[in-house]
N, C-alpha and C positions, 0 to 999 in steps of 0.2 A: 799644222794639225797632225797629231800622231795617230796612225791607223794601227789598230791591234785587235786581236781576238781576246775575249774575256778569259782571264786565267793565265795569261802569259807572264811568267816571271820576268822575262826579258823586257817587258814594258817599263818596269821600274828603272832599269838601266837607261833606256832610251829617253824616258821622261826627264831624268836628272841631267843627262848630257845636253839636252835641248832646252833646258829650263830658261836660260837667258843668254843674250849675247853682249850684255853690258860689260864693260871693261873696268877692272879695278886698277887703281894707281897706287903703287906703293913707293915709299921713299926710303932709301937706304944710303947712308954716307953721301947725302946731298945729291944723289942720282935718282931720277924718276924712271922706274921700270914698269912697263904695262904688261899685264897678264890677262888673257881671255878667260872669262868666268867659266865658259863651257869646258876649257881644259882643266881648270881647277876642280870643277864638279866631276869631270870624268875620272880624275885621280881619286877623289874622295869616294866615289861610288865603287870604283875598282877595288880600293882598299876594303871598303865595307863588304863587298861581295866575297872577296877572298877570305875575309875574316869569318863571314857567315858560313862559307863553305867548310872552313876548318871546324867550326862549331857543329854544323850539321853532320859532318863525317863522324863525330863522336857522340851525337845525340840520337834520339829515337826517330823512327819514321812516323810521320803524321799524315792524316788524310789530305789529299789535294782538293783545294776549293778555289774558285767556284766552278771550275771545269774539270770534273772527275775523269780519270783515265778509263778507257773501255777497250774491249777486244771482242770481235765477233768472227766466227768461222763457219764455213760450209764445206761439206764434202760432196764432190760430184764424181761418181765412179770411185776411183782411188785417189783423185786429186783433191787437195785441200786449199781453200782460199782463206786467208786470215787478214783482217783489217785491225790495226791498232791506232787508236785516236783518242782525242780528248773532247768532252761534250760541253760546249758553252751553252748557256741559256739565252733565250730571247730577252727576258726581263723588260718587256714593254718597249724595247728599242727598235728603231728602224734598221732592219738588217741589210736588205739588198740595195746596193747603191750608196750606202752610208757606212755602216759598220763593216760590211764586206763591199769594197768598191767594185764597180764594174770594170771588166777588162784586166789589163796588166798595169801595175802601178809601181813606182819607185818607192822603196821603203827608206826611212831616215837612218837606218842602220844596216850594216852588211856590205855587200859588194856593189850596191847601187844599181843593179840591173832591174829592168821591168819584170815584176814578179806577179804570178797568179795567186789566188787565195790558197791557203794551206789546207782547206777542206776540213777544218776542225779548229783546235786551239792548241796552245803550248808547242811542244816539239812537232816535228814532221808527222803528219798522218802517213802511215805506211801500209802497203798492201803486199802480201807475200803469196806467191803461187808455187806450190810444190812441184808442179810440172808445167810444161809449155802450155800456153793458152792463147785463145783469140779474144782480144778486147775490141768490141764493136767491129768484129770481122778482121782486125789487124793482128798478125802474129806477134806474140811477146814471149821471150824465153822465160823459163822458170827462174825465180829469184825474188828478192825484196826490192821494192821501189818506193820512192817518195810519191805520194798521191796528191795532186794539185788540181784545182778547177778554176778556170777563168770564167766568171759569170758575166753575161751580157744582158742588156735591157730588152732584148727582143725574143725572150723565151728560148734562148740557145745558150750553150756553154761549151767550153773546150776542156776536155780531160787530158791531163798531162801525167805521164809516169816518168819519174826521174831516177836515173841510176844512182844519184846522190840521195840516199835516204837517211843519212846520219846527221846532216846539218840541222840547225835549229829553225823550225818553221820555214817561212819563205824568204827570210832575210838574206840567205846566201844562195838563193835560187840561181842556177846557171843554165840557160837554154842549151848549151853544148852538151849537157848531161842528159838531155831528153832521150828516153827510149821510145816514147810514143806521144803523139798529139792527135786527138780525134774529136770531131764535133759531135755533140749530142743535143737533143731537144729536151728542155725541162718541162715539168708538169706542175700545174697547180694542185694543191692537196689540202687535206684537213690540217689544222694548226698543230705543230709539233714544238713544244717548248724547249726540250733538250735535243740538240743535234743527235741524230740517230742514223746508223747504217743497218740496213736489213738485206737479206737475200730473198728475193721474190721469184715467182714462176720457176721453181726448181724442177728440172726434168732429169732424164737419165744422163744427158751430156751437156747441160747448160743451166745457167741461172742469170738473174738480173740483180746486180748489186745496186742498191738504191740509197742515196744520201737524202735524208728528210730533215728539213729544218724550217721553222716558221710556216709559211704556206707554200713551200716550193719543194719539189722532188727532182733529183738528178739520177735517172736510171742509166746503168751501164751494162750492156750485154756481155757475158762471159761464156765462152764455149770451149769444151775440151774434147779431144779425140780419145774417148774413153777406151776404145778397142786397142789403139796403139799403146796407150798407157798400161793396160792390163797385160798385153803381150810382152812389152818391154820389162815389166815387173816380173812376169813369169820367168823370162829368160834369166833375170838376175837371181831369183829365188832358186831356180833349178841348178845354178852354179854353186849353191850352198848345200846345207844338210838335206833339203827337200829333194835334191837330185839323186838321192840314194834309194828312193822308193818308187814303185810303179804308179802308185796312186797320184802322185804329183804330176808326172808326165801325162797321165790319163786325164786328169782334171783340166790341165792346160789345153789338151786336144779337144775336150768336150766344149770348153768355152769358145774355141775357134769355130767348131762345127755349128754350135747353136747360134752364133752370130755371123756365120758365113764370112769369116775374115781370116787372113794369115794362114791359108790352107797349106801352103808349102811348109811352113813351120810346123803346122799340125801334123803333117805327114811324118816329119822327123820325130816329133814327140810321141805320136801314137805307135810308131814302129819301136821306139825305145821302150814304151810301156809293155808291148807284147813280148819283147825280148826278155824283159825282167820277169813277167808272169803272164803266160798265154792263157788267160781265163776268159770266161764269157764276157766280162766287162771290157777288157782291153781289146779282144778280138772284135766285139760288136762296135766299139767306138772307132777302131781302125776301119772297119767296113763302112761306117758313116762318112769318114774322111775321104775314102776312095770314091764313094758315091758322089759326094759334093765336088770332088775333083774331076769327075767325068769318067772314072775307070769302073764301069758297072760290072765287068767280068770279075775283076779282083774283089769288088765289093760283095758280090753274091757268094764268091768262094769263102771269103772271110766270115760272112754271116752264117753260112752253113757250118763252118768250123766252130763258130761261137755257140750255136745251139746244140752241137754235139757234146760240148763239155759243160753245158748249163745245168744248174739245178732248177727244180720247180720254182723255188722262191725267187731266184734271179730273173727268170723269164716273166714271172707274174709281176714283179716289181717294174720291169722294163715296159710291160704292157700298160700298167697304170701311168707310167711316165709319159708314154705316147698319148694316152687318153687325156691326161691333164694338159697336154700341148694342143689338144683339139685334133689330133691325127687319128680319127676314129677307125678308118679302114685299116690302117697299119696296125693299130692296137688289136683289132679283131683278128688279123692274120697271126699275130704273136700269141694271142690267147688260144687260138685253134691249134697252133703247134704244141702248146702246153697240154691241151686235152688229148692230143695224139700220143705224146710222150708219156703222159701220166693219166691213162684212161680211167683209173679207179679213184681219182682225186675229185671229191665234191667241190673243193675250193677252185679248181681249174674251171669247172662248168659254171660255178657262181660268178667268177670273174668275167667269163665270156658273156654270160647273160647281162652283166652290168655294162659291158662295152656295147652290146646291141641296144640296150635300153637308152644309153647315153646318145647313141646315134639316132634313135627314134624308130628302130626296127622292133616293134612290139612283139610280133609273132615269134621271131627267133629268140628274143629275150625271155619270153614266157617259157618256151621249150627248154632252154638251158637252165633256168631257175628250177623248173620242175625236175629236170634230170638231176640237179644237185641235191634236191630234197629226197629223191628216191634212193640216194646212196648213203643214208644215215649220217649226215654231216655233223661236224662239231657244232656246239651251241652258237658260236659267233657266225659261222657260215649259214646255219639254219635261219638265224634271226635276219641276216641280210637278204637272203632269198625270199623269205616270207614278206619282208618289208616291201621289196620291189614288186612282188606279185600283187600285193594289196594296192600299191600305187598304180599298177597297170590294170586293175580291175579284174584280176584273175584269181582272187582269193576272198 
């Protein structure tokens, strides 16, 4: 019995080679010579395939049927996962245990080793990771792999990633090329006619790659160290054209501070940003790096220096940044500094009022909104103060 996935061009070759074992007897010069029919068929098919290949090389490209090619990708952080596969249909056939045999099976063509299912049809199903990844908790280096699955009849399966991703299907599968073998549990699901790969449960640093076919699902957890990837990528970018401006060094330090990661590297980058341009933004970010690193004395000194060179707009923007992060008390501190530095600015008092309102301090919010309105503000500041006073029941 020939085992194959629908759409495999190679099935034609295997079928012809195994068509019959009957021997032909030919007579020549009164000598009887015996030839095996499968050898003859092999030669005929090989000639046919080579001829077809020559014709196809000069002909047009036509759609693949009945198992169309497909590709699906997902980005996690900066990491990209891509699966290339072919999509066989169920077509009212018995899939599990018959079309797809259970376990590992010897194929009638290839190297004769026990092979898992190719997890699709036609050529190898392949999976490519742009960065290092953990597959079901096991580390796998970045690269492209042949994707195989051994299916068992007890609702389990074994996922195999092979370093040989260029061979055809599973016919040349070699366990010595395995990068990973890991057990998973399968799930029953709604009927899926065409074999499909999806990315489910996508989060900031992980996803579940799921193969769905017939009434079965094969979920595989993929996890990435997003922070390491971002920092490694930043180091690479800063060795290029981006390394000539302070904004790039500053943004790299900001990411590290916000995610509380790679603070030693953030120290270097924030210092570089300050050396290139000692403005409010760079001094303030370096102050945050020092605070996260436990050097509060230097952090306070840098913060004071930052506010000395800050513009009203820079401090106001920083205050709203803190407010959006839920750091209400810190935001209020920053807005108060702005009202002291710019006591004639209605916008500063309006922003301070908004910070108090967000925190839930109604009394101080109303006082600052009324202060802003008493200073003949611009139309947009006036509208904002009046809106909040109305919401707070003070207008």
